[in-house]
C-alpha positions as CSV (number, residue, x, y, z in Angstrom):
1,M,-49.1,-18.1,52.5
2,I,-51.2,-20.6,50.6
3,L,-54.2,-20.4,48.4
4,R,-56.3,-23.5,48.9
5,N,-59.7,-24.8,47.7
6,A,-62.5,-23.8,50.0
7,K,-64.7,-26.5,51.6
8,F,-68.1,-26.5,53.1
9,E,-66.6,-26.2,56.6
10,D,-65.5,-22.7,55.6
11,W,-69.0,-21.4,55.3
12,K,-68.9,-19.0,58.2
13,F,-65.7,-17.3,57.0
14,L,-67.1,-17.0,53.5
15,L,-70.3,-15.6,54.8
16,E,-68.5,-12.9,56.9
17,C,-66.7,-11.9,53.8
18,R,-69.8,-11.9,51.6
19,N,-72.1,-10.1,54.1
20,D,-69.6,-7.4,55.1
21,E,-71.1,-3.9,54.5
22,E,-68.1,-2.6,52.3
23,T,-68.1,-5.8,50.3
24,R,-71.9,-5.6,49.6
25,N,-71.5,-1.9,48.7
26,F,-69.0,-2.8,45.9
27,S,-70.9,-6.0,44.9
28,F,-73.3,-6.2,42.0
29,N,-75.6,-8.3,44.4
30,S,-75.7,-6.4,47.7
31,T,-78.4,-8.6,49.4
32,L,-77.7,-9.6,52.9
33,L,-77.7,-13.4,53.0
34,S,-79.0,-15.6,55.8
35,E,-76.9,-18.5,57.0
36,E,-79.3,-20.9,55.3
37,E,-79.2,-19.1,51.9
38,H,-75.5,-19.1,52.0
39,K,-75.1,-22.7,52.9
40,D,-77.5,-23.7,50.1
41,W,-75.6,-21.4,47.6
42,L,-72.1,-22.9,48.9
43,I,-73.3,-26.4,48.4
44,K,-74.2,-25.7,44.8
45,V,-71.1,-23.8,43.9
46,L,-68.9,-26.4,45.4
47,S,-70.5,-29.1,43.4
48,D,-70.3,-27.1,40.1
49,Q,-67.2,-28.0,38.0
50,K,-67.4,-24.6,36.3
51,K,-66.9,-22.7,39.6
52,Q,-64.1,-22.7,42.0
53,I,-63.6,-20.9,45.4
54,F,-60.3,-20.5,47.0
55,I,-59.2,-19.2,50.4
56,L,-55.9,-17.3,51.0
57,Q,-54.5,-18.5,54.3
58,N,-51.4,-17.6,56.3
59,E,-50.8,-20.5,58.7
60,N,-54.2,-21.0,60.3
61,I,-55.5,-17.5,59.6
62,M,-57.9,-17.2,56.7
63,L,-57.3,-13.8,55.0
64,G,-59.7,-13.6,52.0
65,T,-61.4,-15.5,49.3
66,T,-61.5,-15.6,45.5
67,R,-63.9,-17.2,43.1
68,I,-63.7,-18.0,39.5
69,D,-66.4,-19.0,37.2
70,E,-65.5,-20.6,33.9
71,V,-67.7,-19.0,31.2
72,E,-65.8,-20.6,28.2
73,K,-63.0,-23.0,28.0
74,E,-60.1,-21.5,30.0
75,T,-62.0,-18.1,30.3
76,Y,-62.9,-17.2,33.9
77,V,-64.9,-14.4,35.6
78,I,-62.9,-13.6,38.8
79,S,-64.0,-11.9,42.0
80,F,-62.4,-11.6,45.5
81,S,-63.0,-10.4,49.0
82,I,-60.6,-9.8,51.8
83,H,-62.0,-10.5,55.3
84,P,-62.9,-7.2,57.1
85,G,-60.4,-7.9,59.8
86,Q,-57.5,-8.4,57.4
87,R,-57.8,-5.5,55.1
88,G,-55.0,-3.1,54.5
89,G,-52.2,-5.7,54.6
90,G,-51.9,-6.1,50.8
91,Y,-53.8,-9.4,50.7
92,G,-56.0,-8.2,47.8
93,T,-53.0,-8.0,45.5
94,K,-51.6,-11.3,46.9
95,I,-54.7,-13.3,46.4
96,I,-55.0,-12.4,42.7
97,E,-51.2,-12.8,42.3
98,T,-51.3,-16.3,43.9
99,L,-54.3,-17.4,41.8
100,L,-52.6,-16.3,38.6
101,L,-49.6,-18.6,39.5
102,K,-52.0,-21.4,40.1
103,I,-54.4,-21.2,37.0
104,K,-53.8,-20.3,33.4
105,G,-56.3,-18.7,31.1
106,T,-58.1,-15.5,30.3
107,F,-59.5,-13.7,33.3
108,I,-62.3,-11.1,33.3
109,A,-63.3,-8.9,36.3
110,E,-66.2,-6.6,36.5
111,V,-65.6,-3.7,39.0
112,K,-67.8,-0.8,40.0
113,K,-66.0,2.3,38.9
114,E,-66.1,3.7,42.4
115,N,-64.3,0.6,43.8
116,L,-60.9,2.2,43.7
117,K,-59.1,-0.5,45.8
118,S,-60.1,-3.3,43.4
119,I,-59.2,-1.2,40.4
120,K,-55.7,-0.7,41.7
121,I,-55.4,-4.5,42.7
122,F,-56.4,-5.7,39.2
123,G,-54.1,-3.0,37.6
124,T,-51.2,-4.0,39.7
125,N,-51.8,-7.7,38.7
126,G,-51.6,-6.8,34.9
127,F,-55.2,-6.6,34.1
128,F,-56.2,-3.9,31.7
129,V,-59.6,-2.1,31.2
130,Q,-61.2,-3.8,28.3
131,Q,-64.4,-1.6,28.3
132,H,-66.6,0.7,30.4
133,S,-70.1,-0.4,30.9
134,S,-73.4,0.9,32.2
135,S,-76.0,-1.6,32.9
136,D,-78.7,-1.9,35.6
137,S,-77.7,1.8,36.4
138,K,-74.3,0.6,37.7
139,D,-71.3,1.9,36.0
140,R,-68.5,-0.7,35.9
141,L,-65.2,-1.4,34.4
142,I,-64.5,-4.6,32.7
143,F,-60.9,-5.7,33.3
144,K,-59.1,-8.6,31.3
145,R,-55.8,-10.4,31.6
146,I,-54.6,-13.2,29.5
147,N,-52.5,-15.4,31.8
148,K,-50.4,-18.1,29.8
């Protein structure tokens, strides 16, 4: 299993992960994106040195994606999504675990409090709840991990 950098040719897989109903329900931006909107967004993200998108892959099968946005030097906001056809195989834990082996720094994750799967995955990977927050009428937990 490898965690590789995403490329533009992965756009369809990334859009399937992004537009999945369960993913959107637990996302802070639940808008359904068109192919064109997604491709425009992906071009911008791939050219932004402060953002990185990775894909967890087993042989030729793409399993999920994670993204980090550097908000300060070596401080990243992290998010992830497992492809709907690959859920239930422990890949959420694996994608975060593999990313933490690859990149050092401080990681912050914002998770809706009803997203029990993500809460468990971040907890399993050594994140702790830094604070509870209510904004935009969306209750969320802020997780943090310092990864040296």
